[in-house]
Structure formats: C-alpha cells, structure tokens
DOLUM-332100 format. One line per field, with one value per residue (C-alpha): x, y, z. Coordinates in nm, 3 decimals, padded with zeros to 5 digits. Each point is the difference from the previous one (the first is absolute). Layout:
xx [X  ...];
yy [Y  ...];
zz [Z  ...];
//
This chain:
xx [01.187  -00.350  00.123  00.301  -00.201  -00.278  00.315  00.160  -00.391  -00.005  00.352  -00.118  -00.271  00.135  00.164  -00.390  -00.031  00.307  00.304  00.295  00.147  00.379  00.071  00.168  -00.014  -00.292  -00.048  -00.368  -00.173  -00.216  -00.297  -00.199  -00.279  -00.165  -00.366  00.002  -00.115  -00.021  00.356  00.073  -00.142  00.389  00.124  -00.200  00.122  00.375  -00.067  -00.119  00.321  00.245  -00.139  00.035  00.342  00.033  00.282  -00.115  00.280  -00.216  -00.280  -00.228  -00.268  -00.298  -00.130  -00.106  00.200  00.329  -00.072  -00.018  00.254  00.264  -00.043  00.072  00.310  00.141  00.048  -00.304  -00.179  -00.406  -00.089  00.221  -00.226  -00.308  00.096  00.110  -00.329  -00.227  00.142  -00.080  -00.271  -00.131  -00.223  00.283  00.187  -00.281  -00.108  00.348  -00.156  00.329  00.017  -00.187  00.341  00.195  -00.171  00.029  -00.302  -00.050  -00.074  -00.166  -00.234  -00.019  -00.046  -00.292  -00.247  -00.010  -00.178  00.068  00.325  -00.008  00.292  -00.127  00.308  -00.102  -00.320  -00.117  -00.115  00.151  00.026  00.332  00.168  00.015  -00.131  00.370  00.327  00.115  00.237  -00.095  00.052  00.363  00.082  -00.061  00.205  00.256  -00.020  00.000  00.266  00.244  00.246  -00.008  00.015  00.397  -00.097  -00.125  00.032  -00.312  00.172  00.216  -00.284  -00.033  -00.244  00.096  -00.324  -00.167  -00.355  -00.209  -00.130  -00.155  00.131  -00.315  00.082  00.018  -00.174  00.334  00.129  00.279  00.213  00.148  00.320  00.229  00.015  -00.160  -00.248  -00.280  -00.040  -00.031  -00.237  -00.184  -00.019  -00.115  -00.294  -00.114  -00.353  -00.161  -00.241  00.124  00.368  00.188  00.179  00.404  00.263  00.269  00.321  -00.198  -00.298  -00.341  -00.088  -00.320  -00.158  00.211  -00.352  -00.100  00.240  00.113  -00.167  00.130  00.415  00.030  00.221  00.228  00.076  00.024  00.251  00.223  00.049  -00.208  -00.122  -00.276  -00.226  -00.278  -00.267  -00.231  -00.304  -00.195  -00.192  -00.348  -00.177  -00.264  -00.336  -00.324  -00.313  -00.128  00.299  00.046  -00.248  00.175  00.205  00.335  -00.051  -00.037  00.288  00.188  -00.108  00.093  00.336  00.044  -00.093  00.368  00.123  -00.243  00.120  00.347  -00.015  -00.127  00.364  00.164  -00.151  00.126  00.361  -00.009  00.082  -00.176  -00.290  -00.138  -00.339  -00.153  -00.363  -00.026  -00.244  -00.251  00.276  00.070  00.329  -00.070  -00.144  00.367  -00.234  -00.036  00.331  00.071  -00.271  00.133  00.384  -00.183  -00.182  00.352  00.165  -00.320  00.031  00.403  -00.059  -00.225  00.319  00.264  00.078  00.135  00.151  00.191  00.102  00.137  00.196  00.147  00.162  00.202  00.271  -00.082  -00.101  00.301  -00.183  00.048  -00.278  -00.017  -00.159  -00.171  00.222  -00.129  00.282  -00.050  00.220  00.170  00.289  -00.103  00.374  -00.165  -00.313  00.014  -00.324  -00.104  -00.314  -00.086  -00.001  -00.302  00.079  00.334  00.225  -00.073  -00.397  00.097  00.220  -00.209  -00.322  00.251  00.095  00.417  00.287  00.254  00.203  -00.229  -00.090  -00.362  -00.249  -00.147  -00.349  00.091  00.190  -00.346  -00.223  00.207  -00.075  -00.353  00.053  00.123  -00.266  -00.280  00.088  -00.134  00.234  00.150  -00.138  00.286  00.272  00.214  00.268  00.304  00.220  00.350  00.293  00.303  00.337  -00.207  -00.209  -00.386  -00.031  -00.369  -00.123  -00.273  -00.191  -00.259  -00.279  -00.201  -00.363  -00.096  -00.376  00.015  -00.381  -00.252  -00.378  -00.136  -00.344  -00.180  -00.326  -00.053  -00.286  00.005  -00.248  00.185  00.061  -00.272  00.022  00.326  00.171  00.358  00.200  00.347  00.253  00.363  00.317  00.356  00.309  -00.212  00.270  00.306  00.098  -00.118  -00.294  -00.359  -00.327  -00.339  -00.346  -00.342  -00.307  -00.273  -00.400  -00.299  -00.195  00.319  00.258  00.351  00.351  00.346  00.314  00.317  00.367  00.300  00.345  00.198  00.352  00.092  00.240  -00.054  -00.257  -00.311  -00.226  -00.360  -00.344  -00.318  -00.319  -00.381  -00.325  -00.280  -00.347  -00.256  -00.318  -00.117  -00.294  00.173  -00.131  -00.017  00.071  00.409  -00.012  00.005  -00.248  00.151  -00.027  -00.383  -00.088  -00.161  00.018  -00.212  -00.309  00.181  00.074  00.202  00.150  00.088  00.383  00.160  00.387  00.212  00.380  00.293  00.369  00.301  00.326  00.396  00.249  00.287  00.025  00.260  00.077  00.164  00.189  -00.140  -00.319  -00.201  -00.126  00.040  -00.170  00.012  -00.150  -00.231  -00.333  -00.333  -00.383  -00.321  -00.287  -00.411  -00.149  -00.357  -00.388  -00.177  -00.298  -00.151  -00.055  -00.154  00.207  -00.101  00.039  -00.218  00.114  00.377  00.246  00.228  00.362  00.244  00.302  00.077  00.370  00.298  00.299  00.389  00.246  00.238  -00.006  00.213  -00.059  00.183  -00.114  00.081  -00.239  00.099  -00.381  -00.022  -00.342  -00.152  -00.383  00.057  00.398  00.133  00.298  00.203  00.015  -00.164  00.180  -00.129  00.058  -00.028  -00.024  -00.161  00.066  -00.222  00.135  -00.223  -00.365  -00.249  -00.171  -00.392  -00.094  00.231  00.124  00.323  00.333  00.274  -00.049  00.171  -00.183  00.182  -00.113  00.135  -00.128  00.164  -00.138  00.112  -00.086  00.049  -00.124  -00.114  -00.045  -00.030  -00.347  -00.018  00.182  -00.011  00.085  00.023  -00.008  00.081  -00.040  -00.037  00.064  -00.019  -00.022  00.253  -00.150  -00.289  -00.293  -00.194  00.029  -00.230  00.002  00.316  -00.121  00.010  -00.346  -00.040  -00.256  -00.079  00.209  00.117  00.044  00.308  00.161  00.026  00.142  -00.053  -00.349  00.087  -00.219  -00.154  -00.193  -00.387  -00.010  -00.122  00.244  00.075  -00.135  00.239  00.188  00.333  00.339  00.119  -00.031  00.139  -00.125  00.068  -00.169  00.032  -00.102  -00.027  -00.040  -00.053  00.039  -00.266  00.084  00.234  -00.037  -00.318  00.016  -00.204  00.107  -00.084  00.119  00.024  00.125  -00.007  00.090  00.045  -00.082  -00.063  00.129  00.331  -00.007  00.349  00.032  00.227  -00.292  -00.218  00.020  -00.008  00.074  -00.255  -00.284  -00.081  -00.363  -00.052  -00.021  -00.121  -00.018  -00.055  -00.013  00.014  00.133  00.248  00.064  00.281  -00.156  00.144  -00.120  00.147  -00.128  -00.327  -00.092  -00.307  -00.012  -00.274  00.137  -00.153  00.069  -00.114  -00.001  -00.239  -00.176  -00.020  00.154  00.061  00.146  00.276  00.058  00.297  00.082  00.285  00.357  -00.008  00.065];
yy [05.276  -00.128  -00.325  -00.049  00.098  -00.289  -00.256  00.100  -00.080  -00.338  -00.065  00.058  -00.237  -00.325  -00.077  00.036  -00.339  -00.161  -00.080  00.256  00.100  00.124  00.324  00.007  -00.297  -00.263  -00.359  -00.095  -00.323  -00.082  -00.265  -00.139  -00.225  -00.260  00.033  -00.215  00.245  00.299  -00.007  00.130  00.335  -00.023  00.099  00.350  00.062  -00.026  00.262  00.249  -00.108  00.067  00.305  00.122  -00.100  -00.247  -00.237  -00.363  -00.200  -00.299  -00.187  -00.268  -00.194  -00.255  -00.183  00.286  00.244  -00.236  00.006  00.314  00.077  -00.228  00.163  00.337  -00.139  -00.129  00.282  00.128  00.301  00.061  00.114  -00.341  -00.196  00.169  -00.123  -00.355  -00.037  00.153  -00.254  -00.299  -00.227  -00.083  -00.259  -00.196  00.054  -00.128  -00.305  -00.070  00.014  -00.093  00.141  -00.254  -00.029  -00.097  -00.356  -00.293  -00.092  -00.287  00.266  00.207  -00.270  -00.067  00.355  00.083  -00.298  -00.006  00.241  -00.152  -00.181  -00.163  -00.181  -00.390  -00.189  -00.327  00.015  00.294  00.356  00.278  00.340  00.221  00.121  00.333  00.183  00.105  -00.177  00.384  -00.081  00.303  00.219  -00.144  00.026  00.342  00.096  -00.165  00.153  00.362  -00.078  -00.128  00.321  -00.179  -00.363  -00.018  00.168  -00.205  00.239  00.252  00.241  00.062  00.082  00.373  00.018  -00.268  -00.212  -00.299  -00.163  -00.253  -00.328  -00.253  -00.387  -00.174  -00.278  00.155  00.345  00.176  00.362  -00.023  00.318  -00.040  00.207  -00.213  -00.203  -00.008  00.319  -00.155  -00.293  00.232  00.173  -00.240  -00.170  00.294  00.042  -00.371  00.068  -00.313  -00.178  00.294  -00.146  -00.312  00.033  00.054  -00.246  00.190  -00.074  -00.329  00.140  00.031  00.408  00.202  00.355  00.177  00.186  -00.300  00.117  00.322  00.196  00.329  -00.045  00.335  -00.179  -00.153  00.272  00.246  -00.241  00.048  00.343  00.233  00.309  00.115  -00.279  00.069  -00.257  -00.102  -00.196  -00.144  -00.286  -00.098  00.159  -00.174  00.017  00.110  -00.241  00.168  -00.151  -00.357  -00.202  -00.255  -00.302  00.163  00.335  -00.163  -00.206  00.315  00.190  -00.283  00.036  00.364  00.004  -00.078  00.275  00.257  -00.067  00.030  00.335  00.133  -00.045  00.059  00.292  00.179  -00.122  00.174  00.369  00.105  -00.247  -00.015  -00.208  00.067  -00.005  -00.336  -00.168  -00.067  -00.189  -00.365  -00.218  -00.102  00.333  00.029  00.125  00.292  00.076  00.338  00.145  -00.196  00.170  00.333  -00.035  -00.077  00.327  00.188  -00.087  -00.002  00.378  00.064  -00.032  00.172  00.308  -00.252  -00.235  00.328  00.081  -00.344  00.022  00.336  -00.173  -00.250  -00.010  00.013  -00.309  -00.215  -00.327  -00.124  -00.035  -00.286  00.031  -00.317  -00.119  -00.196  -00.265  -00.163  -00.334  -00.186  -00.237  -00.314  -00.198  -00.299  -00.115  -00.162  -00.159  -00.167  -00.165  -00.178  -00.348  -00.115  00.175  00.009  00.278  -00.032  00.007  00.307  00.175  -00.104  00.205  00.305  -00.053  00.046  -00.156  00.170  00.168  00.218  00.373  00.034  00.331  00.065  -00.060  -00.357  -00.071  00.091  -00.188  -00.275  00.021  00.027  -00.331  -00.185  00.113  -00.062  -00.375  00.007  -00.214  00.231  00.192  00.231  00.104  00.193  00.157  00.256  00.186  00.001  00.202  -00.247  00.089  00.287  -00.285  -00.102  -00.318  -00.083  -00.202  -00.196  -00.128  -00.198  -00.137  -00.282  -00.017  -00.321  -00.030  -00.193  -00.074  00.213  -00.019  00.281  00.113  00.190  00.088  00.037  00.072  00.065  -00.075  -00.293  -00.205  00.167  -00.061  -00.115  -00.064  -00.103  -00.192  -00.021  -00.182  00.086  -00.199  00.110  -00.213  -00.328  -00.201  00.262  00.298  00.233  -00.139  00.075  -00.227  00.184  -00.135  00.195  -00.154  00.240  -00.051  00.144  00.010  -00.171  -00.262  00.099  -00.110  00.157  -00.208  00.193  -00.174  00.243  -00.045  00.349  -00.053  00.400  00.035  -00.342  -00.214  00.020  -00.306  00.016  -00.227  00.121  -00.192  00.147  -00.082  00.271  -00.035  00.237  00.009  00.264  00.083  00.063  00.090  -00.356  00.072  00.069  -00.392  -00.216  -00.271  -00.372  -00.306  -00.040  00.347  00.271  00.331  00.169  00.199  00.003  00.355  -00.097  -00.267  -00.092  -00.064  -00.204  00.058  -00.198  -00.020  -00.164  00.163  -00.156  00.154  -00.121  00.332  00.175  00.372  00.229  00.406  00.101  00.342  00.047  00.123  -00.289  -00.335  -00.289  -00.294  -00.341  -00.307  -00.313  00.012  -00.249  00.160  -00.167  00.148  -00.056  00.252  -00.110  00.155  -00.073  00.076  -00.329  00.061  -00.200  -00.250  -00.293  -00.225  00.177  00.248  00.069  00.223  00.127  -00.068  00.237  -00.194  -00.206  -00.060  00.005  00.188  00.015  00.226  00.251  00.400  00.316  00.329  00.305  00.280  00.341  00.188  00.332  00.134  00.117  -00.099  -00.326  00.172  00.382  00.042  00.401  -00.098  -00.311  -00.237  -00.379  -00.202  -00.386  -00.246  -00.373  -00.295  -00.320  -00.288  -00.347  -00.308  -00.216  -00.100  -00.281  00.132  00.001  00.118  -00.203  00.284  00.136  00.128  00.159  00.385  00.322  00.317  00.324  00.265  00.308  00.323  00.372  00.289  00.318  00.216  00.322  00.325  00.283  00.199  -00.097  -00.184  -00.041  -00.331  -00.133  -00.353  -00.114  -00.375  -00.220  -00.326  -00.300  -00.372  -00.277  -00.371  -00.226  -00.305  -00.219  00.151  -00.268  00.038  00.330  -00.046  00.190  00.306  00.379  00.048  00.400  00.168  00.077  00.162  -00.041  -00.379  -00.193  -00.068  -00.360  -00.150  00.248  00.142  00.382  00.312  00.208  00.308  00.012  -00.395  -00.244  -00.337  -00.192  00.198  00.039  -00.306  -00.057  -00.133  00.354  00.339  00.313  00.282  00.368  00.117  00.350  00.112  00.311  00.018  00.253  -00.068  00.227  -00.053  -00.265  -00.362  00.097  00.048  00.097  -00.106  -00.001  -00.254  -00.128  -00.315  -00.098  -00.375  -00.194  -00.362  -00.257  -00.335  00.051  00.349  00.039  -00.151  00.216  00.057  00.155  00.320  -00.013  00.290  00.316  00.020  -00.164  -00.227  -00.033  00.301  00.025  00.347  00.012  00.230  -00.177  00.103  -00.190  00.019  -00.184  -00.225  -00.216  -00.284  00.132  00.211  00.075  00.084  00.087  00.048  00.095  -00.068  00.039  -00.168  00.215  -00.354  -00.177  00.308  -00.112  00.061  -00.249  00.067  -00.175  -00.002  -00.104  -00.020  -00.098  -00.167  -00.250  -00.337];
zz [02.503  00.077  -00.173  00.220  00.317  -00.126  -00.025  00.331  00.185  -00.211  00.147  00.329  -00.017  -00.087  00.328  00.142  -00.141  -00.049  00.197  00.077  -00.345  00.009  -00.148  -00.337  -00.298  00.141  -00.107  -00.176  -00.035  -00.222  00.079  -00.256  00.157  -00.214  -00.192  -00.330  -00.246  00.208  00.026  -00.314  00.211  00.107  -00.340  00.023  00.359  -00.138  -00.270  00.307  00.204  -00.288  -00.076  00.322  -00.009  00.331  -00.019  00.091  00.173  00.086  -00.114  00.154  -00.181  00.010  -00.281  -00.272  00.219  -00.012  -00.351  -00.098  00.286  -00.152  -00.353  00.125  00.246  -00.326  -00.171  -00.177  00.078  00.021  -00.341  -00.119  00.219  -00.135  -00.327  00.066  00.190  -00.227  -00.307  00.210  -00.078  00.351  -00.146  -00.114  00.319  00.240  -00.201  -00.091  -00.388  -00.240  -00.396  -00.221  -00.180  00.310  -00.049  -00.248  -00.192  00.255  00.259  -00.194  -00.063  00.337  00.155  -00.267  00.067  00.381  00.197  00.373  00.108  00.364  00.144  00.018  00.137  00.160  -00.176  00.254  -00.109  00.153  -00.067  -00.126  00.285  -00.213  -00.252  -00.111  00.029  00.014  -00.322  -00.191  00.311  00.031  -00.366  00.058  00.264  -00.133  -00.355  00.182  00.280  -00.233  00.097  00.345  -00.054  00.152  00.320  00.307  00.248  00.014  00.176  -00.274  -00.235  -00.104  00.291  00.303  -00.004  00.185  -00.073  00.239  -00.068  00.228  00.084  -00.098  00.180  00.366  -00.082  00.077  -00.159  -00.194  -00.109  -00.326  -00.034  -00.239  -00.265  -00.373  -00.033  -00.213  00.217  00.327  -00.145  -00.164  00.402  00.110  -00.224  00.003  00.064  00.164  -00.238  -00.297  -00.025  00.060  00.305  -00.074  00.122  00.149  00.178  00.093  00.154  -00.157  00.001  -00.088  -00.004  00.284  00.049  00.195  00.295  -00.051  -00.276  00.131  00.104  00.172  00.269  -00.180  -00.184  00.318  00.104  -00.298  00.146  -00.185  00.192  -00.213  -00.148  -00.283  00.010  -00.283  00.091  -00.277  00.218  00.049  00.282  00.208  -00.192  00.126  -00.020  -00.304  -00.187  00.169  -00.232  -00.135  00.180  -00.186  00.162  00.298  00.020  -00.133  00.312  00.243  -00.139  00.009  00.372  00.092  -00.278  00.153  00.354  -00.062  -00.237  00.324  00.128  -00.327  -00.139  00.325  -00.107  -00.296  -00.052  -00.337  -00.036  -00.376  -00.041  -00.358  -00.045  -00.182  00.258  -00.306  -00.193  00.086  -00.028  -00.339  -00.173  -00.234  -00.265  00.220  00.040  -00.175  00.254  00.275  -00.099  -00.004  00.329  00.160  -00.129  00.100  00.363  00.010  -00.121  00.283  00.219  -00.263  00.219  00.287  -00.236  -00.151  00.330  00.075  -00.343  00.095  00.282  -00.193  -00.237  -00.373  -00.154  -00.107  -00.096  -00.316  -00.234  -00.243  -00.312  -00.152  -00.267  -00.286  -00.114  -00.317  00.051  00.275  -00.030  00.237  00.016  00.229  00.169  00.342  00.104  00.325  00.089  -00.297  00.125  -00.213  -00.298  -00.220  -00.023  -00.457  00.105  00.188  -00.252  -00.250  00.136  00.055  -00.375  00.149  -00.145  00.244  -00.063  -00.201  -00.079  00.011  00.046  00.317  -00.160  -00.107  00.355  00.137  -00.224  00.046  00.416  -00.089  -00.222  00.314  00.184  -00.199  00.044  00.341  00.092  00.263  00.287  -00.021  -00.247  00.176  -00.244  00.067  -00.216  00.128  -00.114  -00.017  -00.202  -00.189  -00.102  00.114  00.157  00.051  00.325  -00.035  00.345  -00.049  00.196  -00.138  00.012  00.228  -00.133  -00.284  -00.077  -00.099  -00.069  -00.214  -00.125  -00.271  -00.205  -00.337  -00.240  -00.388  -00.269  -00.117  00.280  00.233  00.350  00.177  00.328  00.025  00.284  -00.013  00.214  -00.064  00.124  -00.042  00.085  -00.127  -00.156  -00.008  00.159  -00.288  -00.098  00.036  -00.038  -00.064  -00.066  -00.103  00.048  -00.177  00.093  -00.151  -00.274  -00.190  00.227  -00.102  00.143  -00.039  00.112  -00.011  00.072  -00.001  00.067  -00.003  -00.064  00.012  -00.309  -00.137  -00.178  00.222  -00.051  00.025  -00.016  -00.065  -00.020  -00.053  -00.066  -00.159  -00.063  -00.122  -00.213  -00.222  -00.244  -00.323  -00.393  -00.137  -00.349  00.120  00.002  -00.303  -00.016  00.165  -00.187  -00.080  00.250  -00.142  00.186  -00.244  00.090  00.356  00.133  00.340  00.178  00.357  -00.042  00.253  00.045  00.198  -00.026  00.235  -00.055  00.095  -00.011  00.116  -00.071  00.056  00.031  -00.019  00.005  -00.290  00.016  00.346  -00.135  -00.216  00.132  -00.237  00.036  -00.202  00.093  -00.115  00.036  -00.029  -00.043  00.011  -00.145  00.028  -00.243  -00.076  00.034  00.302  -00.198  -00.143  -00.404  -00.232  -00.239  -00.272  00.244  00.301  00.245  00.125  00.142  -00.274  00.127  -00.178  00.165  00.291  -00.057  00.193  -00.186  00.065  -00.092  00.125  00.021  00.086  00.157  -00.025  00.289  00.088  00.231  00.155  00.078  00.338  00.045  -00.210  -00.016  00.031  -00.110  00.024  -00.206  -00.153  -00.301  -00.006  -00.277  -00.014  -00.239  -00.051  -00.235  00.027  -00.191  00.006  -00.067  00.031  00.107  00.087  -00.303  00.089  -00.334  -00.180  -00.223  00.219  -00.163  00.217  00.035  00.172  00.140  00.062  00.212  00.100  00.184  00.059  00.244  00.079  00.291  00.075  00.206  -00.175  00.355  00.376  -00.068  -00.389  -00.160  -00.343  -00.111  -00.369  -00.037  -00.308  -00.056  -00.239  -00.076  -00.225  -00.057  -00.237  -00.103  00.135  -00.222  00.140  00.362  00.116  00.368  00.080  -00.290  00.120  00.121  00.089  00.222  00.370  00.269  00.350  00.002  00.030  -00.341  -00.073  -00.338  -00.265  00.164  -00.057  00.132  -00.229  00.122  -00.181  -00.063  00.194  00.100  -00.260  -00.263  -00.273  -00.147  -00.196  -00.024  00.026  00.137  00.038  00.243  00.121  00.338  00.135  00.332  00.212  00.372  00.257  00.336  00.163  00.342  00.183  -00.161  -00.215  -00.387  -00.243  -00.373  -00.371  -00.226  -00.365  -00.166  -00.340  -00.207  -00.288  00.079  -00.242  -00.174  -00.207  00.109  -00.072  -00.377  -00.213  -00.209  00.245  00.198  00.357  00.130  -00.056  00.023  00.304  -00.099  00.402  00.250  00.367  00.201  00.410  00.282  00.324  00.399  00.198  00.365  00.207  00.262  00.255  -00.203  -00.289  -00.268  -00.045  -00.396  -00.174  -00.370  -00.220  -00.394  -00.339  -00.354  -00.284  -00.241  00.240  00.091  00.347  00.360  00.235  00.419  00.132  00.379  00.201  00.343  00.173  -00.111  -00.324  00.063];
//
C-alpha cells in the first residue's frame, strides 16, 4: 500500500515540469547529448531505464549520444552495449591505428620508421586536417549494424531514431533520419580536429554538437509526450580550471551550449546529469567508471522512471543479440570513386576474387589492408542482400594529398645520433606508385631511396638504393693480416664501414600470407681501418675490401607480429638467399658465392601483462672462402641490420665472426604499466668457419652466450630500450641504448 501511494504521488509530480500528458499509454522519447567519452554514461542510464520498465518510443542523439542511441535503437539492449564498448580499444579508434598485419611489408617499413608525418603538397608544410579519418569507427559501426544494413528509414528501426550533424559549409543543422545508419552516426560524431568531416548526400558534415548537442525540440516535434534527457556536456568552468589555451577555447565553445541548455532543460521531463565533470571527452580508459556513474545517477530517479513505465503498455521491442558469423558469400563487388586506382589494385588489397566465400575476420582484414595504403580519405562499404547473396558496395574517396614530409630521430650504439628527413611522393609516374627518399644526418650520414609500383594481385615492382656508413672500434685479431700488414700486438682498430646497395625487384603475395621478392642487386663495400698501421713499406690503413659486387637475391617473409618492438602475439619467418656472381675484385681473389639466412620468431602472451618470445636464427655461406667482407658478424643490439651484422646480447658489435652461425633467443617481457616494459633475455649461439662441416657437431653445446635485463617504453619518437648485458665467456658487461624507430 505504501509503495502504491508513493507511485501515485510520483505520477502527480510529472505534469509539474512537463507538458500536459494524457491518461493511459504515453509516448516516451529519449534524448542523448554529445560528450565524447562522457557519453558512455548513456549506457548506464539505459540500464536503469530498462530496469524501471520504461518503453522508449523515439531516440534523438548527437555525437556520442547518436552512436549509443543508434545502436540501442537498432535492437541492442543496454548490457549488450556495455559488452560492445568494453571490448573496444579506443586508442585504435581515436588514432585510426590499424593492425600491423593489415599492412604490406613496404607499408610496415614506412609506419615503423617515421615519428611525424605532415602534408607537403606544393612543397608547403601543413597540418593534417584531423587526427583520425574515422575509418576504424566506421568499420566498428558497420560490423555491429549489419543486421539493419538494408534499412534506410530510421523510423523503421526497433526504436525510431534521428541524429544531428552540422553542415560545415554553412554552419546549419542537418537532421539525419534516413540513409545508411553507420554513415549517419559517423557524421554526427565527426568531432572537428579529432575526426575528418564526412561527405554525405553532397554535404560536408561534422559533429552535430557544433549546432545542437541536445536535440530535445526535434524529439518533441515527433509527438513525444514525456522526454527523458541525459546530459553529459561540459559545463562552464571557474577561473581555477582555466589554466591553458585549450581550456579557454573549450570554455568559449561551451558558452552557446550552456545558454541553450537553460531552455532545453525546461523542456525535459526527466533530466539526468551524471556526476562526470571530472572526466574529459577522451577519458575512454575510465569508461567503466563513467558507465557506472550514469547508472548511479539514473537510479536516483528510479521511482519516477518506474511510474512512467507503469503508464505504458508492456515492452514489445525486439532484442537483437550480437551474432558472430563465420563467413560471408560475396557475389560481386561494385566500386565507385576509384578514379586514380584500378579495380585490380582495390580488389588486390581486399584480397577478394568474387564470387567468393570469405570469413568476416578476413573481410575486415582486407578493408584494413586497403585503409593502410593511406590512398583513401574514406572507404565507405556496405553489404546488401540481393537474391539471398551479399553484394559489396565500396564508395571510395581518394586522398587529394600526394606529397608528405616525414621526420624521425634515433640513437643507438652503432650509428650513434641520427636525424631523418623524408620526402614522399605518390603517383609519380603511375597511379599506384610511390617514391620515398630519406636523408639521414648525424654522426654517420646515410640515405635510403625507395620506388614502388603496387600492382595489387599482380607482381609489384620496386627499386631500392641505400648508403650506410659507420665507424666502430673492433678487436684487431678478428681480421687476418693483409699483404705485408701485420696486426700482431694490436688489440683494437677503428673500422670504417661503407655500404652502397641497389636492388631492382619483383614482389608478390603467396597464399595471401607470404611476401616473396626476387630481383637483381649491386653492392659496393668499403671496409678498412681508420687506424694507420705500420707496414713493410711505411704506414697505411688496412683495406679489407673495396669492391663492387653484383648478383641476384630472393626473400620469403611471413610476419603476423602485432608489434615489431614489443610483440604480444604472432609469428615472424624471414628467409633470404643472396648470390654474388661478379666483382670488381679489389683483392684479386673473388670467386662466386651465396649466402643463406633465416630467422623465426614466435610471440605469445602468458597473461594480460606477460609475454614470451622465442627466436631461432641461422645462416651459412656457400663458396667464396677468400671473400670475408660479407661473413656473419655477431654482437650488439638495437641498430638497423645491414648485410650480415647480427645482434647478439652480451657482446659488442662485430665481436664474433664466421661463415656460419646458429642462434637462439629467449625473452620474457612484463608490461609494468601501459607502454612501459621490463624484460629479461638470454641468447646462445655457435659461430665459426666450416661450422656446418659434416665432421663437426654444430648444435650443442653453445660456444657463446649472453644475458640481459632491460627497460622499454613506447614513446612518440618510437621505442626507448635500455639493456644491461653480460656474457660469462668474456666475463664482462655491455650497455645498449636504443631510442626511436630503426632507420
């Protein structure tokens, strides 16, 4: 009796702040404001609304409110939304990070070399239009809204729905009530500077919060009799919180919103404002707390919500459980917008040859492959049911920018300090080509030039040229005496190393997994001592080699590691074979020879924070016993690999020489907190000449070993890695420091 009396009192209070509500069943609208990460509170509010038994008859939302509201309107319940958003990696969403496996070897090399990329069209530096193109957001929406992909009238959803966007050209409000739902939600949430504008129906649209972040009037115009509003917008800040230019700009933007809410709040019957002012629009890492605060605040008005629910007919909305489909049959693919890229190129990146049956995972991997080329501002895609089969519609928006300026910094113990300036130009001679030139300045001047024609399904063509140089103190006894020069009694010499390499190659993808390269190569090697040594004829530098060599090479590579420097999962297999057929023969002792090299790495997570990696590598030389300049040289850590200089913990660079080697590495990494790592490592090797002679035992026991403990951090410049290493054979330790991407 007491409970019924309380409900009756609550019912009588509703008309005090609402329009006149008729007796009997009432229509209830839900308005969800924008607010970035703070919009996750909408999910908690929806949980309370469901628990109270309220039937929502119409939803209007802006920005994050549109995304949550659109998914809810499509049929998901609040708990399902909680599961969807909890599983999302918002760092990848905001920054448009793509899985490493989605990139070709060429694209991975680019992505893992440069710290800063700036548009450089017409040789003028500019800033990117946004941090993200919104592609990952769009892919996520398409995937989770596949069950309503054929529906174009949002009033026909499980709950009728509308959202707000802004026409960036005239600043006017655009009400989105029909079309393709993922596109509409993406446009409503295209926060300026964070996400790129969305081209929709010949309009350039951005975040609806610019003009209307709380569309209560639009909802009232749909005949809703009771409005429940959830407000997660920023409020005006006091002077103690206005301590930066960014905060002042946000305050200016909030003037209009705060003023408008004075009226809009009065037009809201049940106004819910979660206590989330201490969070920001990008506090996605605190999503669980924000969701819980939304539910807590809504529960404060739970009895009011229950009273509304009791005035409605029973819930009839169909619930849609997320279904995981194993595969999809794509009958055909239609492509529009590919003026500068061929159909074969697009399908090659998608790895599609319709008609085809493909797993959903492989389908989205293909979309990531296409996005990773950075040749498209937008990759709109839609799967449409036609006669029981799926037709894939691709609407591409090609990137107008074809030139970029890229920068990076690096330090390691071999090349020392280095700064990189890169110029990249796409569409130089053909629609699908790219040219890139690195100029590396610092303790050792270097360059890299790459030209690549990407032919998609067909054989791609590439050209590489590079110059590398360094100086390094090495053990003099590792090198044989050269014509009249004795190194006896000399412990160390300063070695000068210069390499010019040029390659022309063909590349293709085998079995959709392995990259295969084959080509011809030229190499010039100048290896000599910088230290002047006594000879029978006076003093001179010792020149070990100063020859031009030519031949062919091939490479087979599979790489599914999720991170090059701190992998949590994946496999790397990299095998190559080089053959040298001619030489200018500085030492007059050249004979044809070949070099085979292979490396295998496996990474697996033992827990959320602990990862182990196991690596095995080996190589051998065939012929050319008198040509030692390309023999294997083990030692060091962190520098970009050149020729057969192989990293080995516990020893300095170029410490162990041989024409064959086998090596094993074991590593355990603990991520003590996000992007910060502590790791321990051990490596073992056998290295020598005639190592693989059938009369010798080359496997156990290892002749060389090294151990390390290290710290690593993922920074904006690339990885910071510090390792303290020790080898029991030489009974000494080495420190290795690596900062920045390898180049």
